[in-house]
C-alpha positions in Angstrom: 63.8 -126.8 153.3 66.9 -127.2 151.3 68.1 -125.1 148.5 70.5 -126.4 145.8 72.4 -124.0 143.7 74.7 -124.8 140.9 77.4 -122.7 139.3 78.4 -123.0 135.7 82.0 -122.4 134.9 82.0 -120.9 131.4 85.6 -121.1 130.4 86.2 -119.8 126.9 89.2 -120.3 124.7 90.1 -116.9 123.2 90.8 -117.1 119.5 92.3 -113.6 119.5 95.2 -114.8 121.6 95.7 -118.4 120.5 98.0 -119.5 117.7 99.8 -122.5 116.1 101.8 -120.4 113.6 105.5 -121.0 113.7 107.9 -118.2 114.6 111.3 -117.4 113.1 114.2 -116.5 115.3 113.5 -113.2 117.2 110.0 -113.1 115.6 106.9 -112.4 117.7 103.2 -113.2 117.8 101.0 -110.5 119.2 97.4 -111.2 120.0 94.6 -108.7 120.0 92.7 -107.0 122.8 90.0 -109.2 124.4 87.6 -107.9 127.1 88.2 -109.4 130.6 85.0 -108.0 132.2 83.4 -110.9 134.0 86.8 -112.8 133.9 88.9 -113.5 137.0 91.7 -115.6 135.6 93.7 -115.5 132.4 95.0 -119.1 131.8 97.8 -119.3 129.2 99.3 -122.6 127.9 102.2 -122.8 125.6 104.6 -125.3 124.1 107.2 -125.0 121.2 110.4 -126.7 120.2 112.4 -123.5 120.6 113.0 -121.3 123.7 110.4 -118.6 123.8 109.2 -115.8 126.1 105.4 -115.5 126.7 103.9 -112.2 127.8 100.4 -111.5 129.2 99.6 -107.8 128.8 96.6 -106.0 130.4 95.1 -102.7 129.5 92.3 -100.3 130.8 91.3 -99.4 127.2 92.7 -101.9 124.8 95.3 -99.5 123.6 97.6 -98.7 126.5 99.2 -101.9 127.8 100.1 -100.9 131.4 100.7 -104.3 133.0 102.8 -107.2 131.8 103.6 -110.6 133.2 106.3 -112.6 131.4 107.3 -116.2 131.5 110.3 -118.0 130.0 109.2 -121.2 128.1 112.5 -123.2 127.9 112.4 -126.3 125.7 114.2 -128.4 128.4 111.5 -127.6 130.9 108.6 -128.7 128.7 105.4 -126.7 128.1 104.2 -124.1 130.5 100.7 -123.4 132.0 100.3 -120.1 133.9 97.3 -118.4 135.5 97.4 -114.6 135.8 94.9 -112.6 137.8 92.7 -110.3 135.6 93.0 -106.8 137.0 92.1 -104.7 134.0 89.5 -104.5 131.3 91.4 -106.0 128.4 94.1 -108.6 127.9 96.3 -109.9 125.1 99.2 -112.5 124.7 102.5 -112.0 123.0 105.2 -114.6 122.2 108.8 -114.0 121.1 111.1 -116.8 119.8 114.4 -116.4 121.7 115.8 -119.7 120.4 118.3 -120.6 117.7 116.0 -121.6 114.9 112.4 -121.3 113.5 109.9 -123.3 115.5 108.6 -126.5 113.8 105.6 -126.6 116.1 104.0 -124.0 118.4 100.8 -124.3 120.4 99.5 -121.2 122.3 96.1 -120.9 123.9 94.5 -118.3 126.2 91.5 -119.4 128.2 89.2 -116.9 130.0 88.0 -118.1 133.3 85.1 -116.4 135.2 85.9 -118.3 138.4 89.4 -119.3 139.4 91.8 -119.2 142.3 94.4 -117.0 140.5 97.6 -116.4 142.3 98.4 -112.7 142.9 100.3 -110.8 140.3 103.6 -111.4 142.0 105.4 -114.0 140.0 108.8 -113.8 138.4 109.8 -115.0 134.9 110.2 -118.5 136.3 106.7 -118.6 137.7 107.9 -118.2 141.3 106.4 -115.9 143.9 108.1 -112.6 144.4 108.6 -111.7 148.0 109.3 -108.4 149.6 112.7 -109.4 150.9 114.9 -110.9 148.3 118.2 -110.6 150.1 119.7 -109.8 153.5 121.4 -106.5 153.9 123.4 -104.8 156.6 123.1 -101.1 157.6 125.5 -100.2 154.7 123.3 -101.9 152.1 125.8 -104.8 151.6 124.1 -108.0 150.6 124.7 -111.4 152.1 125.6 -114.0 149.5 125.7 -117.7 149.3 128.4 -120.0 147.8 127.5 -122.3 144.9 127.4 -125.2 147.3 124.6 -123.5 149.3 126.5 -122.2 152.4 126.0 -118.6 153.4 129.1 -116.6 153.0 130.2 -115.8 156.5 134.0 -115.6 155.8 136.1 -113.4 153.6 137.0 -115.0 150.2 140.6 -116.0 150.4 142.7 -114.8 147.4 144.8 -117.6 146.0 146.3 -116.1 142.8 146.4 -112.8 140.9 146.7 -109.1 141.8 145.6 -105.6 141.1 147.6 -103.5 138.6 148.9 -100.5 140.4 151.5 -98.2 138.9 153.2 -98.6 135.5 155.4 -101.6 136.0 154.2 -105.2 135.6 155.3 -107.3 138.5 156.9 -110.3 137.0 156.9 -112.0 140.4 153.2 -112.3 139.9 152.6 -112.3 136.1 154.2 -113.9 133.1 153.8 -112.0 129.9 154.2 -113.7 126.5 154.2 -111.5 123.4 154.1 -112.7 119.7 154.3 -110.7 116.4 154.4 -107.3 118.0 151.7 -107.9 120.6 152.3 -106.1 123.9 151.0 -106.1 127.5 151.6 -102.9 129.4 150.5 -101.4 132.7 149.1 -98.0 133.6 146.9 -98.5 136.6 145.4 -101.3 134.6 146.7 -104.1 132.4 146.5 -103.3 128.7 146.7 -106.2 126.3 147.2 -105.0 122.7 147.7 -107.0 119.5 149.1 -103.8 117.8 149.3 -103.6 114.0 151.8 -106.3 113.0 150.0 -109.2 111.3 148.8 -111.8 113.7 149.9 -110.0 116.8 149.2 -111.7 120.1 149.9 -111.3 123.9 149.2 -113.4 127.0 149.2 -112.4 130.7 149.1 -115.3 133.0 149.6 -115.4 136.8 152.8 -117.0 138.0 150.9 -118.6 140.9 148.3 -121.3 140.5 145.1 -121.2 142.6 145.0 -124.4 144.5 141.6 -126.1 144.5 140.5 -127.6 147.8 137.7 -130.2 147.9 134.3 -129.1 149.1 135.0 -125.4 148.5 134.3 -123.4 145.3 136.9 -121.2 143.7 135.9 -117.9 142.0 137.6 -116.0 139.3 137.0 -112.3 139.2 138.1 -109.4 137.0 137.0 -105.9 136.2 137.5 -105.8 132.5 136.5 -104.0 129.3 137.3 -104.3 125.6 138.3 -101.6 123.2 135.6 -102.6 120.7 132.7 -105.1 120.4 134.5 -107.7 118.3 136.6 -108.1 115.2 136.7 -111.0 112.7 139.9 -113.1 113.2 140.5 -111.9 116.7 140.0 -113.9 119.9 140.1 -112.5 123.4 139.8 -114.8 126.5 139.8 -114.2 130.2 139.2 -116.5 133.1 140.6 -119.3 135.3 142.6 -121.4 132.8 146.1 -122.1 131.8 145.8 -122.6 128.0 144.9 -126.3 128.2 142.4 -126.5 131.1 139.9 -124.3 132.9 136.9 -122.0 132.4 136.8 -118.6 130.7 134.9 -116.1 128.7 135.8 -115.7 125.0 135.0 -113.0 122.5 135.6 -114.5 119.0 134.7 -112.1 116.3 131.5 -110.5 117.6 130.2 -113.5 119.6 130.6 -113.9 123.3 131.0 -117.4 124.7 131.2 -119.1 128.1 133.8 -121.8 127.7 135.4 -124.8 129.4 138.5 -126.5 128.3 139.8 -130.0 129.1 143.2 -131.2 127.8 143.1 -128.5 125.1 139.6 -129.4 123.9 137.3 -126.5 124.1 133.5 -126.5 124.7 132.1 -123.0 123.9 128.5 -122.0 124.5 127.4 -118.8 122.7 125.5 -116.2 124.6 122.4 -116.9 122.5 122.4 -120.4 124.1 123.0 -119.5 127.7 120.5 -120.9 130.2 120.4 -117.7 132.3 120.1 -114.1 131.4 121.3 -113.9 127.8 121.7 -110.2 127.6 125.3 -109.3 126.6 126.6 -106.3 128.5 128.3 -103.3 126.9 131.7 -104.8 126.2 133.4 -101.4 126.0 132.5 -100.6 129.6 134.3 -101.9 132.7 132.2 -104.6 134.3 132.7 -107.4 136.8 133.2 -110.8 135.2 133.0 -113.8 137.6 133.3 -117.6 137.2 132.6 -119.9 140.0 133.8 -123.5 139.6 133.6 -126.9 141.3 134.3 -130.4 140.0 130.8 -130.8 138.5 129.6 -127.3 137.8 130.8 -124.0 136.4 128.8 -120.8 136.9 129.2 -117.6 134.8 128.1 -114.2 136.2 128.5 -110.8 134.6 127.8 -107.6 136.6 126.1 -109.7 139.3 123.7 -111.3 136.8 123.7 -115.1 136.4 124.3 -115.8 132.7 125.0 -119.5 132.3 125.5 -122.6 134.4 127.3 -125.6 132.9 126.6 -128.9 134.8 128.7 -132.1 134.3 126.9 -135.0 136.1 128.8 -137.8 134.4 132.0 -136.3 133.0 134.8 -134.0 134.1 135.0 -130.6 132.4 138.8 -130.1 133.1 141.8 -132.3 133.8 142.8 -130.1 136.7 141.1 -127.6 139.0 144.3 -125.9 140.3 144.4 -123.1 137.7 146.0 -119.8 136.9 144.5 -116.4 136.0 144.9 -115.8 132.3 144.0 -113.2 129.8 145.0 -113.4 126.1 144.4 -111.4 122.9 145.2 -113.0 119.6 144.9 -111.9 116.0 144.9 -114.4 113.1 144.3 -114.6 109.4 146.8 -111.9 108.7 144.8 -109.1 110.2 146.7 -106.0 111.4 144.0 -104.1 113.5 145.1 -103.1 117.0 142.6 -104.9 119.3 142.8 -104.1 123.0 141.5 -105.4 126.3 141.8 -103.6 129.7 141.8 -105.2 133.1 141.8 -103.4 136.5 142.7 -106.5 138.4 142.3 -110.3 138.2 142.2 -112.9 140.9 141.1 -116.4 141.9 139.7 -116.8 145.4 138.6 -119.7 147.5 135.1 -119.4 149.0 136.2 -121.2 152.1 139.0 -121.3 154.7 142.5 -120.4 153.8 143.8 -123.7 155.1 142.6 -127.3 155.4 143.6 -129.9 158.0 147.3 -130.5 157.7 149.2 -133.8 157.8 152.7 -134.6 158.9 155.6 -136.7 157.6 158.8 -137.6 159.6 161.9 -137.7 157.5 165.0 -139.3 159.0 167.0 -140.8 156.1 169.3 -139.3 153.6 167.1 -139.8 150.6 164.8 -137.8 148.3 161.2 -138.0 149.4 158.2 -136.9 147.4 155.6 -135.7 149.9 152.9 -134.6 147.4 152.4 -134.7 143.7 150.0 -131.8 143.4 149.5 -128.3 144.8 149.3 -127.7 148.6 150.6 -125.6 151.5 153.8 -126.0 153.5 153.1 -125.0 157.1 156.2 -126.0 159.2 159.4 -127.8 159.2 160.3 -129.1 162.7 164.1 -129.8 162.9 164.9 -132.4 165.4 168.7 -132.8 165.1 171.5 -130.3 164.5 172.9 -132.2 161.6 173.2 -131.9 157.8 171.0 -129.9 155.5 167.4 -129.9 154.1 166.2 -128.7 150.8 162.5 -128.3 149.8 161.3 -128.1 146.2 158.0 -127.0 144.7 158.0 -130.0 142.3 157.4 -133.7 142.1 161.2 -134.2 141.9 164.3 -132.7 143.4 164.6 -130.1 140.7 163.0 -126.8 139.7 161.8 -124.2 142.2 163.5 -124.3 145.6 161.2 -123.3 148.5 164.0 -123.3 151.0 167.5 -124.6 151.7 168.2 -125.0 155.5 171.5 -125.6 157.2 170.0 -127.7 160.0 173.3 -127.8 161.9 172.4 -124.2 162.9 168.7 -124.6 163.5 166.7 -126.6 166.0 162.9 -126.5 166.5 160.0 -125.3 164.3 160.4 -123.1 161.2 157.1 -121.5 160.1 156.4 -121.1 156.3 152.6 -121.1 155.6 153.3 -120.8 151.9 151.5 -122.5 148.9 153.3 -124.7 146.5 151.9 -125.2 143.0 153.3 -128.4 141.5 154.3 -130.8 144.4 156.5 -131.0 147.4 159.8 -132.9 147.4 162.5 -132.9 150.2 166.2 -133.9 150.1 167.9 -134.6 153.5 171.6 -135.0 153.7 174.3 -135.3 156.4 172.1 -137.0 158.9 169.4 -134.3 159.0 166.1 -135.2 160.6 162.8 -133.3 160.5 159.0 -133.5 160.6 157.2 -131.7 157.7 153.7 -130.4 158.3 151.8 -129.6 155.1 148.5 -130.0 153.3 
């Protein structure tokens, strides 16, 4: 004898938690309590033309909403459809417009499902499973990190440019200070950049050394920085890995915080309200860690360990050069005389990779000027093979500018170790019959 049984799946659309009403910026829709007794799954579908956050609340009594699951519905990702396990007696749905304008269309529906294979209540805001172990830690609680190119960090980041600010004297071997209209940069255990009260005061602190970019590695800018206020009209403060015409940086212009890139003096600025990560702006008057990771096709902005924005450049370059300086500047304009201040406890650019790459060599045996490199690099050794003449090395693309070394090769034979970075190029002049092999990268 055979028995046949059928199950009817009575899925019901809940009018209490469905809507097509448009939402203004920061406005919210809040549904009303619906009984979930006899319901296993809460299926919510949503689509709008502005970024929104969708919340599914659950309650034991329809008044106290003790459990909430949230999902970010970004326009670029299309609509979302999520199933939440019903674990309480009542449910409701809320939606908040976190976009930049009022929605022109919005479609929200909650379906109540008696039978469904609902995933556990263990999803993050992106709809991914939460797991018990989110990171690897050692016995000190230090977390293992990855680089932006996906490798686990198993080496110490190598500082390329910048310094801490110990004492009360700015070290001009490491920092160039430029003051305009009464602006000042001083040091007292931290760097203090002040516009002061003369109209249009300005000041710039820029590292003397440029941080050489090496292909396949990421560079990272880091500073511990705070501002003296939350923003003033006609004042701009910037900090990051840039030199005034190229690079990546944060900018507070008026009261708006931006993540910026600059190419050949042309700036692209993305306001915090349009960031594609965590858009929460930290307390600007508190010291916090500001980081920027950069590669040829990507720039990643992180504040206090929280990913804020990722700028991706699949078909264009975002800068004309990747060998950059640390820079912080503070500028008043429009005739304002308020003293606006920024404080930095250190600033550096590090390479997330080895300190050196594979070197190359060049034999020089004639009395001519030889340009060995037209960009930044590292001079490792000069191997002198004859006690004749003299050798001069320049950090430049011509035999002028900064001298790395002048050698009387009549008194030296063999290898001279340098292991120093040059920022602009490498040029050698040999005279008097000098001969040498240059090892550099």
